[in-house]
ROTOR-904632 format. One record per residue: x negated, y negated, z negated of N, C-alpha, C in turn; chain; residue number from 1. Coordinates in pm, whole numbers. Example, Ala and Ser with C-alpha at 12.3 -4.5 7.8 and 13.67 -1.06 7.14 Angstrom:
% ROTOR-904632
((-1319 569 -780) (-1230 450 -780) (-1320 330 -780) A 1),
((-1285 225 -708) (-1367 106 -714) (-1290 -3 -787) A 2),
//
This chain:
% ROTOR-904632
((-535 5892 3598) (-613 5888 3473) (-760 5940 3456) A 1),
((-766 6030 3477) (-860 6084 3462) (-977 6028 3560) A 2),
((-960 5938 3681) (-1048 5920 3743) (-1069 5749 3702) A 3),
((-980 5704 3613) (-1014 5590 3569) (-1098 5613 3445) A 4),
((-1092 5684 3355) (-1222 5718 3225) (-1315 5741 3306) A 5),
((-1358 5835 3420) (-1470 5848 3476) (-1554 5714 3456) A 6),
((-1448 5593 3572) (-1494 5491 3636) (-1528 5428 3488) A 7),
((-1499 5411 3395) (-1495 5363 3248) (-1672 5414 3207) A 8),
((-1657 5562 3211) (-1756 5630 3157) (-1881 5552 3233) A 9),
((-1905 5583 3384) (-2007 5534 3466) (-2060 5406 3433) A 10),
((-1937 5312 3438) (-1965 5175 3429) (-2073 5141 3282) A 11),
((-1989 5178 3159) (-2039 5213 3042) (-2194 5227 3048) A 12),
((-2225 5351 3107) (-2352 5415 3129) (-2449 5339 3185) A 13),
((-2399 5283 3301) (-2471 5172 3349) (-2503 5034 3248) A 14),
((-2415 4986 3232) (-2434 4900 3130) (-2535 4929 3013) A 15),
((-2527 5014 2991) (-2609 5081 2859) (-2799 5045 2938) A 16),
((-2792 5131 3020) (-2925 5136 3113) (-2996 5008 3125) A 17),
((-2852 4911 3179) (-2928 4776 3178) (-2945 4656 3064) A 18),
((-2888 4704 2954) (-2924 4657 2846) (-3070 4668 2775) A 19),
((-3096 4857 2784) (-3193 4870 2746) (-3278 4832 2876) A 20),
((-3318 4829 2957) (-3415 4724 3085) (-3403 4597 3062) A 21),
((-3309 4510 2966) (-3331 4377 2985) (-3424 4390 2856) A 22),
((-3362 4467 2730) (-3466 4463 2602) (-3554 4502 2614) A 23),
((-3609 4572 2713) (-3749 4608 2690) (-3850 4529 2780) A 24),
((-3754 4428 2861) (-3803 4297 2964) (-3841 4203 2815) A 25),
((-3767 4165 2747) (-3719 4053 2668) (-3858 4092 2543) A 26),
((-3889 4223 2502) (-3981 4260 2440) (-4139 4222 2475) A 27),
((-4168 4279 2632) (-4261 4240 2662) (-4269 4100 2705) A 28),
((-4191 4050 2743) (-4225 3877 2733) (-4239 3788 2565) A 29),
((-4192 3863 2486) (-4234 3795 2387) (-4351 3847 2330) A 30),
((-4436 3969 2345) (-4566 3983 2330) (-4650 3929 2406) A 31),
((-4638 3873 2561) (-4714 3795 2618) (-4694 3633 2554) A 32),
((-4597 3634 2512) (-4583 3494 2451) (-4671 3428 2330) A 33),
((-4650 3538 2255) (-4760 3533 2146) (-4885 3536 2190) A 34),
((-4928 3619 2289) (-5046 3612 2318) (-5144 3501 2416) A 35),
((-5047 3426 2444) (-5035 3287 2529) (-5048 3231 2431) A 36),
((-4985 3205 2342) (-5023 3099 2216) (-5135 3115 2120) A 37),
((-5191 3198 2121) (-5305 3250 2072) (-5421 3193 2144) A 38),
((-5435 3252 2308) (-5520 3186 2417) (-5512 3030 2379) A 39),
((-5401 2969 2378) (-5389 2811 2401) (-5448 2739 2242) A 40),
((-5408 2813 2164) (-5507 2773 2012) (-5635 2753 2049) A 41),
((-5695 2902 2036) (-5819 2918 2090) (-5861 2800 2183) A 42),
((-5810 2725 2290) (-5849 2669 2423) (-5852 2536 2328) A 43),
((-5742 2504 2262) (-5718 2326 2210) (-5883 2340 2155) A 44),
((-5902 2455 2031) (-5988 2413 1942) (-6086 2419 2023) A 45),
((-6128 2518 2112) (-6272 2447 2177) (-6273 2341 2260) A 46),
((-6157 2286 2310) (-6153 2140 2375) (-6205 2032 2240) A 47),
((-6144 2051 2152) (-6135 1985 2029) (-6294 1970 2003) A 48),
((-6365 2083 1990) (-6530 2088 1946) (-6630 2030 2071) A 49),
((-6574 2026 2196) (-6650 1995 2320) (-6604 1863 2324) A 50),
((-6504 1785 2329) (-6459 1659 2338) (-6497 1553 2257) A 51),
((-6559 1447 2302) (-6564 1341 2220) (-6423 1271 2176) A 52),
((-6467 1208 2003) (-6356 1142 1966) (-6258 1073 2068) A 53),
((-6099 1078 2005) (-6025 988 2083) (-6037 883 2003) A 54),
((-6099 864 1884) (-6090 732 1812) (-6186 635 1853) A 55),
((-6295 672 1917) (-6370 539 1918) (-6432 571 2065) A 56),
((-6508 465 2102) (-6490 471 2257) (-6655 535 2226) A 57),
((-6710 548 2371) (-6813 617 2415) (-6952 539 2335) A 58),
((-6941 386 2332) (-7064 344 2279) (-7012 351 2113) A 59),
((-6964 377 2083) (-6934 415 1913) (-6958 511 1878) A 60),
((-6978 647 1993) (-6958 774 1894) (-7115 796 1909) A 61),
((-7136 889 1797) (-7275 896 1736) (-7334 1021 1856) A 62),
((-7460 979 1840) (-7561 1073 1940) (-7573 1202 1875) A 63),
((-7579 1289 1982) (-7575 1453 1945) (-7701 1483 1860) A 64),
((-7702 1556 1781) (-7823 1578 1646) (-7942 1584 1731) A 65),
((-7959 1652 1875) (-8108 1653 1908) (-8178 1522 1993) A 66),
((-8085 1435 1944) (-8149 1247 2009) (-8270 1244 1922) A 67),
//
């Protein structure tokens, strides 16, 4: 009986460690996702300012101000 309890305690400690490790991994991934979403938003904004309008053809686009 004592051996079974010891075995269960060891399994429990191992599971607690695994859960803690998984939680740390999920938290790091969440931070990475938030950072990547911010970077993607910035890149989309930059692309929109650089790309010509998709509503007009190249002939209909207004020339840049320096022309």
